[in-house]
Structure formats: structure tokens, C-alpha cells
N, C-alpha and C positions, 0 to 999 in steps of 0.2 A: 872609508865610511860606508856602512852597510845601508842599502836602500831596501825598504820593505816592499814586497810585491803588492800591487794595488788591490788584489782580491783576497789577501790574507786576513785572518781574523784580527790579528794585532793591528793591522792598518785600519780596518773598519772601526776598531775600538778607539784608536787615536783620533780618527776623523770625527767620531761621535763626541769625544771629549772636547775637541776644538769647537764643534758646533754648539755644545752646551755652554762653553765659555763665552762664545759670541752672543748667544741668547741672553745669558745673565748680564753681560755688558749692555746689551740693548735695553733690557728691562730697567737696569740701573739708570740709564740715560733718560728714559721716559718717566721715571719714578716721580719727579717733582710735578710733571703735568698730570700724572695719574692720581696723585694725592689731591691736587687742586680740583680735578674733575669729580672725585668722590665727595669731597667736602663742600665744594662751591656749587657744583651742578647736580651731582647725584643726590645729595641730601634734600635740597629744595624740590627736586623732581619727585622723589618718593613722598615728601610732605604734601605736594600739590595733589597727587593722586588720592592720598588719604583724606585731605580736607574737602575734596570734591564730593565726598559722601557725608558731609557734616553741614550744620548751620553754625557759622562762625563769624562774629563781628569784631574780633580783636579784644574787646573789652570783657568778654566772658569766655569760658572754656568752650571748645567745640562740642556740639551736640550731634550725635550720629542720627542721620535721617535717611539712610539707605540711598535708594535711587531717586529720591524726590527732586533733587536739583536737576538731574538729567531728564526726568519726565517733564518738568516745567520748561526746560529749554526747548524740547521738541514740540510740546503741545501748546504752550501758552506764550512763549517769548517770540513775538514777531520781529523784534529788533535783532535778536540773535540770528534768526534765519536771514534777515536782510544783510547783516554784517558778513555772514558766511558767503552769501551770493556775491556781495561786493568784492570780497577777497578773491573768490574764484574768478570773477570777471577781470580784476586787476592782474591776477597771475596769468590768465590765459593770453593776455596781450603783452604784458611786461616780459615774461620769460623768453619767448622766441626773439623778440626785438632786442633784448639785452644780450642774449648769447650770440646771435648772428651779427648784431651790430658790433659787439666787442671783437669778434673774429675778423670782420672786415677792417676795423680800425687797426688791429694787430698786423694784418697783411699790408696795410698802407704804411705804417710806421716801421715795418721791417726793411724798407728800402733805405739805402744809405744816400739820402738826398741832403743838400745843404739846409741847415736850420731844423733838421728832424728832431734833434734832442730837445730844443725849445718847444716844438710842437707836442712831443710826448709829455713834457711837463705840463703844458697847458691843458691837455686832455685829462691828466691825472689829478690835477688840483681839485676839481669839484668833488671827487670821491673822498678826499681827506679834509674837506672844509666842514666846520661845525654844521650839524643838521639844522639847528635853529637859525643860524645865520643864513644858510641857503634858503630856508623857508621864508624868512623875512625878505630876502632878495626877490624870490618868486612872487610874493604878495605884491611887491612894488611893480614888478614887470607886468603882471597880469591885472593890475588895478583897473577897474572899469573906467575910471575917470581920467587918471593921469599916467597910467602905466605905459610902458614903451610899446607893447603890442597893440593896444587900442589906439594909441596916438598915431602909430604907423598906418593902421587900418583907416583911420579918419583922413590921413594925408593922401591916401590913394582913392578916396571918394566913398568909402563905406560909411553909411550913416548909422544904421542899427548895429553897433558893435556888440560882440558877445560879452556876457557877464562873467564867463569863465568859472571861478570858484563859487560864485553866487548862483549859478544855474544848476538845477537838478540834473539836466541832461548832459552838461559839459563837465561837471566837476570830476568825474572819474577819468575821462580821457585827458583832462588837464593834469590830474595827478600823475598819470602815466608819463605824459610829456616831461613833467618836472623831474621825474626819477630817471628817465632815459638819458638825461645829460650826464649821468654818472657812469655810462658804459665804458668810458675810457679809464676806469679804475683797475681793480685787482684782476678782473676777468681778462681784460686786454693784456695785462702784464703776463698772466699765465699762458694765454694763447701765444704771445710773443716769444716766451721761453720755449714753448713747444715748436714753433716755427723755426727757431734758430737751431733746434736739435735735429731737424730733418736734413739729411745729407744733400747738398746741392747737386751732387753727381746724378741723383735720380731725376731731377728736373732737366739737367743737361741732356741726358740720354733720351728722355721723353721728347724734348724739343727737337733733337736730331732725328727722331723717328716720325716727326711731323705732327705731334700732339699739340692741340691748341691750348691757350692759356686756361680756358674753362675745363678742358679734359685733364690737364695737369692738376688743376685744383680738385677735380672730382675723383681722380684715380690715385693721386699721391697725397695731397694735403689733407683731405678729409679722412681717409683711412688711417693715416699715421697720427692724426690729431684726435681720433675718435675717443680714446680714454679721457683726454682733456675736455672734449666737448661734453661727454657724459658728466664729468666732475662739475663743469660750469653750469650745466642744466640743473643738477641737483642743488648746487648752492643758490642758483637763481630762483628756484622754486621756494627754497627756504626763505630767502630774502623777500620774495614777493608776499609771503604769508606774514612776515614780520613788519610790514609797513606800518608805521606809527607816527613818526615825527611830523611829517607834512600834514597829515589829517588832524593831528592834535593841535599843531601850532597855527595852521591856516584856516581850517574850517570847523574844527571841533566835532567833526562827524556830520555836519550839515552840508547842504540844506536837505531837509526831509530824510535824514539818515543816509543819504546817497554816498557819503564818504566815510560812513561808519564801518571800519574794518575790524577784524577779530581782535587784534591786539589792543586797539583803542577801546573796544567794548569791554575787554577784560579789565583794562585800567579803570574805566568808569565804574564798573561794578565793584571793583576792589577798593578803590580809593575815594570815590565820590559817594556811592551808595553804601560803602563799608559792608559789603556782602562777600567776605573772603571765601567762604565755602562755595558759593554760587560761581564766583570768578574762577575758583580752582577747577570746578567742573567744566567750565568753558575752556580753560587752559588745557585740561586733559584731552578734551575732544580735539582741540587745536593740535596738540602733539601727535595724537593718533592719526589725524588726517595727513600731516606732514610725513609721518613714518610710512603710511600706506602709499602715498605718492612716490616717496623715495624708493621703496621696494619695487613698485610697478615700473619706475624708470629703469632700474637696474635689470629687472627681469626682461622687459621688452627690448632692451638694447644689448642683451648678453651676447647674442649671435652676431651683432653688427660691430662689436668692438674688436679692434685689431691690437694685439699685444706683441711687440717685437721680442723675439727670443734672443 
């Protein structure tokens, strides 16, 4: 059997043909997803951008109004500005707590201790439970009169118990607390998969060299998990901007619009006020903000990400 030298033209041609076959096979595998993205996500995405420049109430054809919707958003719409600030506030606290909390939980459940499988399941359940069902549960837990939290506070002697969802000062922190319970979901599982992919020999060698647990975490775990940390940061930012169910079901955006987030405001303008063109303009700004934040995250972390070769 004749073996072609690796540097020959015929060898390079055969290698190129092999790569082309693999590329075609890869595109064939992702074709169903690609078609779904184009027709289910891509189409509405383009329509949203177009409708943002129109006056559209569903019952009549869209009327082109240029930049009028965007000018009104910036100049006249105080509720839009409030919803944007609320969303940024929510994101600033939720994202770091969610990512680092998920990482710590993943480190905890990565130990082979008795009952750990049941503990993992208990942590994961809140993330797959119906959002409305969880909202109803939290409404009961934080109920000012008969909720578990205020009942406990009264038992320990606190007379002026917080109003939680009814308080303009406490409603956003309470919303963050409610969402943090889900940190044992997909992000924890992704971190756990990454941790189990790190060779244990690295930790053993570092331990023998006298490295402390924190040093091993800082010098081994964090660098090797850096691509996963970046991924989870990006998804956490997107999730934080998509907050909707709890504010819709629990507070409706109140009190005083303190829990009015961008997605809820888009919903209200689209389906309550029937201003589809105006809602599309808000949605376009929403998409632009998320895109810019995602690009900034990738750019800022580019030199800090370790990719194993």
C-alpha cells in the first residue's frame, strides 16, 4: 500500500476534500436548527426592526413614521427610561450573584458525598418549575400578612415587618432574591461539566507543592473554566434583560413602576395599548443594548480567556 508524503500536492488535495466533506456533514446536521432560526427567529427579528419605524395597531396596515417612535421614547416616555434603569439595576446585581453562586454550587456538588444526587436534584428543580407556579409560591412566601417570611420575623420579635412586593424600595431587591433561587439550574450544570473535565492530577501536583485550596481555585479552576465563565456571564446578562414572568404575575410593574422592566413594558405597549410599532421600537433598542453588552463582554475578556490546545 502506497503512503503519500504529507507535504505532497495530492496529499493536501485529499485533506482538503476530507475537510470539505466534514464541513458539509456539519452544515447538514445543523440545517434543521438553521431553518428554524431563519423562519422562527430571523423573520420576526427583521419584522420588529421594520415595525419600529411605523405606527401599527394590528387593525390597520402599518404607517411609516420614520424616527418618531424613537424620539418619543427618549424625549417624552418617562416610563421607558424607568423600565430601562430598573432592568440595568436588576442586571447589575443578578448577573454576578447568579454566575458566581452557580460556580460555588457546582464546586459543592462536585464532591462525591452521600446523598449528593438528591441534593443536585433539589437544586435543579426550581429552574424547571413553571414560572407562574413559582411566582404564586413567592407571593405566598412574601405575603405581608400570612407569608412565611413575615411570620418568622414576627416570631423573632420584629413588629414593623417589610411589605416586600408592595414596597417601592424593596420590590427590586425582592425580585432579585426570588430569581436567585434558580442558580442551581443550567449554569450550575454547565459549570459542573467543566469542573469534571479538569484533570485531577493538576490539583494533586499543586497540593504536593503546598498550594492552598484558594490558590488551587485561583490558579487552576478559574483559568480552565474561563470560557465557561464567559459563556455563563453572557447568558446571565441576556436572562437578566428578559425578566418578565415575576414582574407580570406578582406586581404588574408596580408599585410606582419600580418593577416595570423592559420586556414587561414591551408587552404592555404591544398587547394592552395595542401600539405594536411603538413596542417594536422598544424591542429594537432592547436587542441593541443586549448585543452591545455581549460584544463588550467578549472584547473585555478576550485576553483573560484560556483555551486549552
